[in-house]
C-alpha positions in Angstrom: -21.6 34.8 -30.3 -20.0 34.4 -33.7 -19.0 31.0 -35.0 -15.3 32.0 -34.7 -15.7 33.0 -31.1 -17.6 29.8 -30.3 -14.9 27.7 -32.0 -12.1 29.5 -30.0 -14.1 29.0 -26.7 -14.3 25.2 -27.4 -10.6 25.0 -28.3 -9.7 26.8 -25.1 -12.0 24.4 -23.1 -10.3 21.4 -24.7 -6.9 22.8 -24.1 -7.7 23.3 -20.4 -9.0 19.8 -20.1 -5.8 18.4 -21.6 -3.8 20.7 -19.4 -5.5 19.7 -16.2 -6.2 16.0 -16.7 -4.2 14.4 -19.5 -1.4 12.6 -17.6 -0.3 9.1 -16.8 -1.4 9.7 -13.2 -4.9 10.4 -14.5 -4.6 7.3 -16.7 -3.7 5.2 -13.6 -6.4 6.8 -11.6 -9.2 6.1 -14.1 -8.0 2.4 -14.4 -8.6 1.9 -10.6 -12.0 3.0 -9.3 -11.8 4.8 -5.9 -15.4 4.0 -5.2 -16.6 0.7 -7.0 -20.3 0.2 -7.1 -22.5 -2.7 -6.0 -20.7 -3.6 -2.8 -17.3 -3.0 -4.3 -17.7 -5.6 -7.1 -18.2 -3.3 -10.1 -15.9 -0.4 -11.0 -17.2 2.8 -12.5 -18.0 3.0 -16.2 -14.9 5.0 -17.0 -12.7 2.3 -15.4 -14.5 -0.5 -17.2 -14.0 1.2 -20.5 -10.3 1.9 -19.9 -9.6 -1.6 -18.8 -11.5 -2.9 -22.0 -9.2 -0.7 -24.2 -6.1 -2.0 -22.3 -7.1 -5.6 -22.5 -8.0 -5.4 -26.2 -4.7 -3.8 -27.1 -2.6 -6.2 -25.0 -4.6 -9.3 -25.8 -4.4 -8.4 -29.5 -0.6 -8.2 -29.3 -0.3 -11.4 -27.4 -2.6 -13.4 -29.7 -0.8 -12.0 -32.7 2.5 -13.4 -31.5 1.1 -16.7 -30.2 -1.8 -17.4 -32.6 -0.1 -20.1 -34.5 1.1 -22.3 -31.7 -1.9 -21.4 -29.4 -4.1 -22.5 -32.3 -2.3 -25.7 -32.5 -2.8 -26.3 -28.8 -6.5 -25.6 -29.3 -6.8 -28.2 -32.0 -4.8 -30.7 -30.0 -6.9 -30.0 -27.0 -10.0 -30.9 -29.0 -8.7 -34.5 -29.1 -8.1 -34.6 -25.4 -10.9 -36.6 -23.8 -9.8 -35.3 -20.4 -10.1 -31.6 -21.3 -13.5 -31.1 -19.6 -12.2 -33.0 -16.5 -9.1 -30.7 -16.5 -11.2 -27.6 -16.6 -13.3 -29.0 -13.7 -10.1 -29.7 -11.9 -8.9 -26.1 -12.4 -12.1 -24.7 -10.9 -12.1 -27.3 -8.1 -8.5 -26.5 -7.2 -9.3 -22.9 -7.2 -12.1 -23.4 -4.6 -9.8 -25.6 -2.5 -7.0 -23.0 -2.7 -9.4 -20.2 -1.7 -10.8 -22.2 1.2 -7.4 -23.3 2.6 -5.4 -20.2 1.5 -4.2 -19.4 5.0 -2.7 -22.8 5.7 -1.4 -23.3 2.1 0.5 -20.0 2.4 1.8 -21.0 5.8 3.5 -23.9 4.2 4.6 -22.1 1.0 6.2 -19.2 3.0 7.7 -21.7 5.5 6.4 -19.5 8.3 6.8 -19.4 12.1 3.9 -18.3 14.3 4.3 -15.3 16.5 3.6 -15.4 20.2 2.7 -12.7 22.7 6.1 -13.3 24.5 8.2 -12.7 21.4 10.2 -9.5 20.9 11.6 -8.4 17.6 14.6 -6.1 17.0 15.3 -5.6 20.7 18.8 -4.2 20.0 17.4 -1.4 17.8 13.7 -0.8 18.6 12.2 -3.6 20.7 8.8 -4.6 19.2 6.1 -6.7 20.8 4.4 -7.6 17.6 1.4 -9.5 19.1 0.6 -6.6 21.5 0.9 -4.1 18.6 -1.5 -6.1 16.4 -3.9 -6.5 19.4 -3.9 -2.7 20.0 -4.6 -2.1 16.3 -7.4 -4.7 16.1 -9.3 -2.9 18.9 -8.6 0.4 17.2 -10.1 -0.9 13.9 -13.1 -2.4 15.7 -13.7 1.0 17.4 -13.4 2.8 14.1 -16.0 0.6 12.3 -18.3 0.5 15.3 -18.8 4.3 14.7 -19.5 3.6 11.1 -21.8 0.6 11.3 -23.4 1.0 14.7 -25.5 -2.0 15.6 -24.5 -3.8 12.4 -20.8 -3.8 13.5 -19.2 -7.2 13.8 -15.8 -7.0 15.5 -12.9 -9.1 14.2 -10.7 -11.1 16.5 -7.0 -10.6 16.8 -5.6 -12.5 13.8 -2.9 -15.1 14.2 0.4 -13.8 13.0 3.1 -15.6 11.0 6.6 -14.4 10.0 8.5 -15.6 7.0 12.0 -15.0 5.7 12.2 -12.1 3.2 14.5 -9.1 3.2 11.9 -6.5 2.0 9.0 -5.0 3.8 6.1 -7.3 3.2 2.8 -7.4 5.1 -0.2 -9.3 3.7 -3.0 -11.5 4.8 -4.7 -14.7 3.7 -7.9 -16.3 4.7 -11.5 -16.9 3.6 -13.2 -14.7 6.2 -12.2 -12.4 9.1 -12.2 -15.2 11.6 -10.0 -17.5 9.5 -7.5 -14.9 8.2 -3.9 -14.5 9.4 -1.3 -11.8 9.0 1.9 -12.7 7.2 4.9 -10.4 7.9 8.4 -10.7 6.5 11.4 -10.7 8.8 12.9 -7.9 6.8 10.0 -5.7 8.0 11.7 -5.6 11.5 15.1 -4.6 10.1 14.6 -1.0 11.2 18.2 0.1 10.5 17.8 -0.9 6.9 14.2 -0.1 6.0 13.8 3.1 8.2 10.5 2.0 9.6 9.6 2.7 13.2 6.7 1.1 15.1 4.2 3.9 14.2 4.9 3.4 10.4 4.7 -0.4 10.9 1.4 0.1 12.7 0.0 2.0 9.7 0.9 -0.8 7.3 -0.6 -3.5 9.6 -3.7 -1.4 10.3 -4.3 -1.2 6.5 -4.2 -5.0 6.3 -6.5 -5.3 9.3 -9.0 -3.0 7.6 -9.0 -5.3 4.6 -9.6 -8.3 6.9 -12.5 -6.5 8.5 -14.1 -5.7 5.1 -13.4 -9.3 3.8 -16.9 -10.4 4.7 -20.1 -11.2 2.7 -20.8 -12.9 -0.6 -19.4 -10.1 -2.8 -16.0 -10.1 -1.2 -15.9 -13.9 -1.4 -16.5 -13.7 -5.1 -13.7 -11.3 -5.6 -11.4 -13.4 -3.4 -12.1 -16.5 -5.5 -11.6 -14.4 -8.6 -8.1 -13.5 -7.3 -7.3 -17.1 -6.6 -8.5 -18.2 -10.1 -6.4 -15.5 -11.7 -3.3 -16.6 -9.8 -4.0 -20.2 -10.8 -4.3 -19.4 -14.5 -1.2 -17.3 -14.4 0.6 -20.2 -12.8 -0.6 -22.4 -15.6 0.7 -20.0 -18.3 4.2 -20.3 -16.8 4.1 -24.1 -16.1 6.6 -26.5 -17.6 3.8 -29.0 -18.1 2.6 -28.7 -21.7 -1.1 -29.3 -21.0 -1.2 -26.8 -18.2 0.5 -24.2 -20.3 -2.0 -24.8 -23.1 -4.8 -24.1 -20.6 -3.2 -20.9 -19.5 -2.7 -19.7 -23.1 -6.2 -20.5 -24.0 -7.4 -18.1 -21.3 -6.2 -15.2 -23.4 -9.8 -14.1 -24.3 -10.5 -13.5 -20.6 -7.6 -11.0 -20.3 -10.2 -8.4 -19.5 -11.6 -10.4 -16.5 -8.1 -10.7 -15.1 -7.4 -7.0 -15.4 -10.7 -6.3 -13.9 -9.9 -8.5 -10.9 -6.6 -6.7 -10.4 -8.3 -3.3 -10.6 -10.9 -4.3 -7.9 -8.1 -5.4 -5.6 -6.3 -2.1 -6.1 -9.5 -0.3 -5.2 -9.6 -2.2 -2.0 -6.1 -0.9 -1.2 -7.2 2.7 -1.7 -10.3 2.0 0.4 -8.3 0.5 3.2 -5.9 3.5 3.1 -8.8 5.9 3.5 -9.9 4.1 6.7 -6.3 4.2 8.1 -6.3 8.0 7.4 -9.6 8.3 9.3 -8.1 6.5 12.2 -5.4 9.2 12.5 -2.5 7.3 11.0 -2.4 8.9 7.5 1.0 10.7 8.1 2.6 7.5 9.2 1.1 5.6 6.3 2.5 8.1 3.8 5.9 7.8 5.4 5.7 4.0 5.4 5.0 3.9 1.7 8.2 5.9 1.2 10.1 3.4 3.3 8.8 0.6 1.1 10.2 2.1 -2.2 13.3 3.8 -0.9 14.3 2.5 2.5 17.8 4.1 2.5 16.4 7.6 2.2 17.0 9.2 5.6 15.7 12.7 4.9 12.4 13.4 3.1 11.3 17.0 3.0 7.6 18.0 2.8 6.1 17.4 -0.6 5.6 21.1 -1.1 9.4 21.5 -1.0 9.9 18.6 -3.4 7.4 20.3 -5.9 9.2 23.6 -5.4 12.5 22.0 -6.2 11.0 20.3 -9.3 9.6 23.6 -10.5 13.0 25.4 -10.0 14.7 22.8 -12.2 12.2 22.9 -15.1 13.4 23.9 -18.5 12.6 27.4 -19.8 9.0 27.8 -21.1 8.7 27.1 -24.8 8.2 30.3 -26.9 8.8 28.9 -30.4 6.5 28.4 -33.3 2.8 27.6 -32.4 3.7 28.1 -28.8 0.1 29.1 -27.9 -1.4 26.0 -29.5 1.3 23.7 -28.1 1.3 25.2 -24.6 -0.6 22.3 -22.9 1.8 19.8 -24.4 4.9 21.8 -23.6 3.8 22.6 -20.1 3.1 18.9 -19.5 6.6 18.0 -20.6 8.1 20.7 -18.4 6.1 19.4 -15.4 6.9 15.7 -15.9 10.6 15.7 -16.8 12.8 14.2 -14.2 14.4 17.0 -12.3 18.0 15.9 -13.0 17.4 15.2 -16.7 19.4 17.3 -19.2 17.0 20.2 -20.3 19.0 21.3 -23.3 17.7 18.6 -25.7 14.7 18.5 -27.9 11.4 19.0 -26.2 9.7 16.7 -28.7 12.1 13.9 -28.0 11.8 14.5 -24.2 8.0 14.0 -24.6 8.5 10.5 -26.0 11.1 9.7 -23.4 8.5 10.5 -20.7 5.7 8.6 -22.5 7.7 5.4 -22.8 8.7 5.4 -19.2 5.3 6.3 -17.7 3.5 3.9 -20.1 5.6 1.0 -18.9 4.9 1.9 -15.3 1.2 2.0 -16.2 1.2 -1.4 -17.9 3.1 -2.9 -14.9 0.5 -1.6 -12.5 -2.4 -3.1 -14.5 -1.2 -6.6 -13.7 -0.6 -6.0 -10.0 -3.2 -6.2 -7.2 -1.5 -3.3 -5.4 -1.2 0.2 -6.8 2.1 1.8 -7.7 3.5 3.5 -4.6 3.7 6.8 -6.5 0.0 6.7 -7.3 -1.0 5.6 -3.8 1.1 8.4 -2.2 -0.7 10.9 -4.5 -4.0 9.7 -3.3 -2.9 9.8 0.4 -1.6 13.4 -0.1 -5.1 14.5 -1.2 -6.9 12.6 1.6 -4.7 13.6 4.5 -5.9 17.1 5.5 -6.4 19.2 8.6 -8.3 22.4 9.4 -5.6 24.7 10.6 -5.5 28.4 11.3 -4.5 29.0 7.7 -7.4 27.0 6.4 -8.0 23.5 5.1 -4.5 22.1 4.4 -3.6 18.9 2.6 -0.4 16.9 2.8 0.5 17.9 -0.7 0.8 21.6 0.1 1.7 21.6 3.8 4.9 23.2 5.0 7.2 21.7 7.6 5.5 23.7 10.4 2.0 22.8 9.1 3.0 19.2 9.1 3.8 19.4 12.8 0.4 20.9 13.4 -1.3 18.3 11.2 0.5 15.6 13.2 -0.9 16.9 16.4 -4.4 17.1 14.8 -4.3 13.5 13.6 -2.9 12.2 17.0 -6.0 13.8 18.6 -8.2 12.0 16.2 -6.5 8.8 17.0 -6.8 9.5 20.7 -10.6 9.3 20.4 -10.2 5.6 19.3 -7.4 5.0 21.8 -9.8 5.8 24.7 -12.1 3.0 23.5 -9.4 0.4 23.7 -9.3 -1.6 27.0 -6.4 -0.5 29.1 -4.9 -4.0 29.2 -4.9 -4.1 25.4 -3.1 -0.8 24.8 0.4 -0.7 23.3 1.5 2.9 24.0 4.5 2.9 21.7 2.1 3.4 18.9 -0.6 5.3 20.9 -1.4 9.0 20.4 1.6 10.0 22.6 3.9 7.3 21.3 7.1 8.1 19.3 7.3 4.7 17.6 10.6 4.0 19.3 11.7 2.2 22.5 15.2 2.4 23.9 17.2 -0.6 22.8 18.4 -3.3 25.2 22.1 -4.1 24.5 23.2 -5.7 27.8 22.0 -9.3 27.7 21.9 -9.4 31.5 19.3 -6.7 31.7 16.1 -8.3 30.4 13.6 -8.4 33.2 9.9 -8.9 32.5 8.2 -5.5 32.1 4.5 -5.6 32.8 3.5 -2.2 31.2 2.9 -3.7 27.7 5.5 -1.4 26.1 8.3 -4.0 26.0 8.5 -7.6 27.2 11.9 -9.3 27.8 12.6 -12.8 28.9 14.9 -12.6 31.9 18.5 -13.8 31.3 19.0 -14.8 34.9 16.8 -15.3 37.9 18.0 -12.5 40.3 19.0 -8.9 39.5 20.7 -6.5 41.8 18.8 -3.3 42.7 21.1 -1.2 40.5 20.7 -3.5 37.5 16.9 -3.5 37.8 16.9 0.3 37.9 19.1 0.6 34.8 16.9 -1.9 33.0 13.8 0.1 33.8 15.4 3.3 32.5 16.5 1.7 29.3 13.0 0.3 28.6 11.3 3.7 28.9 9.9 4.9 25.5 11.7 7.9 23.9 10.0 11.3 24.4 7.0 11.7 22.1 8.5 14.7 20.4 12.0 13.2 20.1 11.4 12.4 16.5 9.2 14.4 14.1 6.2 12.2 14.3 5.1 12.5 10.7 8.2 10.4 9.9 9.4 12.5 7.0 12.4 14.3 8.5 15.8 13.1 9.7 15.6 10.7 12.6 17.1 11.9 15.9 17.7 9.2 18.4 18.4 9.8 22.1 21.5 8.3 23.5 20.8 5.4 25.8 20.9 6.3 29.5 23.7 4.7 31.4 
């Protein structure tokens, strides 16, 4: 091979690498390891290097702008005889905050505890939250029993607390699985606003239960304490107290450690999402992520149709000067331009428009313990797959008809776990044949106790006529399993209440 041919081959290889990998999605992916090493504590080498570059660039900028007054704080702090005691107090308060995180957050969120006789959103989609969580806890235990065998340690049903917040918010706090509680916002049950149903809600809660199950052992404790310390230092940086703000500013050199802690927590989110998919709830999880970022969107077509629509709206391929050399760059711009952007402008300027927007999204994600929904959905699209007649199909390329087949396949996978749940602990609204909906109860006089664990209503009066009891039973029946497209990504069709 001649030197010229070898050189062209290397150029083509480099161009292909840029064409295939160079994107902000790849940048976000390499900044969050999908499989951290050493029990989940240490990200991969590529992630460590990328976070180091990010922390150096950002810390350099921050210190350039604050060097003068931060330096003054440092000199002043040298004269504070209580500085060492203050540092010890920071570490001590971090340990206390970690140990009592469940009860501290109970007070901070001003929560109310959930009971097994409570029902939420009974006029829209009556939800027995405790029974739903109980079903999912048994499901998660059954899932991990298959993985760990004799080493499996089941988690108890966590206590549940609700707090006032309009958005969908499901999280957990606690030092170990037995001392961890779920915290769920009241806005999560506003189904008419957020477009959730009980199957989507179950996927989000199950993801948190998986994290609770995995929150055991020394290594997870270290990460949890690191999270608490990072939050404490961040609080100091924004404090109105001069000394506390000085301590927060002086932590600038450990910017890398803070980014590392956020990256590890994002890794846990991806890890938990993988287990939810393996439990047969991947399609519901994907739909629930959509509800979190765009709750008013009623119709979401398959992702394959979204990509086809994006391709149809791309600008014409660039055929100007140096088109063969610039092809990876121009193709990248064409693929990443927002579909509704004006395509008549300069391709070079459009490149910088995209870079500025996506770079800010990337920086924003670096400082958050949860991944950007767009990035998490991309990972779920790759992980949710089924072996169909047409071959191995992923969520990213499936058609509407294939989505229906995938839904049946994943429900069958979920049914394997469902059969291991004690019958008295099953909540069939979210079971393999559940639609995620229950007929609403509108008449306040028709709320008898239903013993089938689908809906529980406190009776409004002691005695019901035979006709009223029959009508109440009909209204409490779950909607047909196929009444709604179960993958949750098409227009909801609700059955009229039976009168």
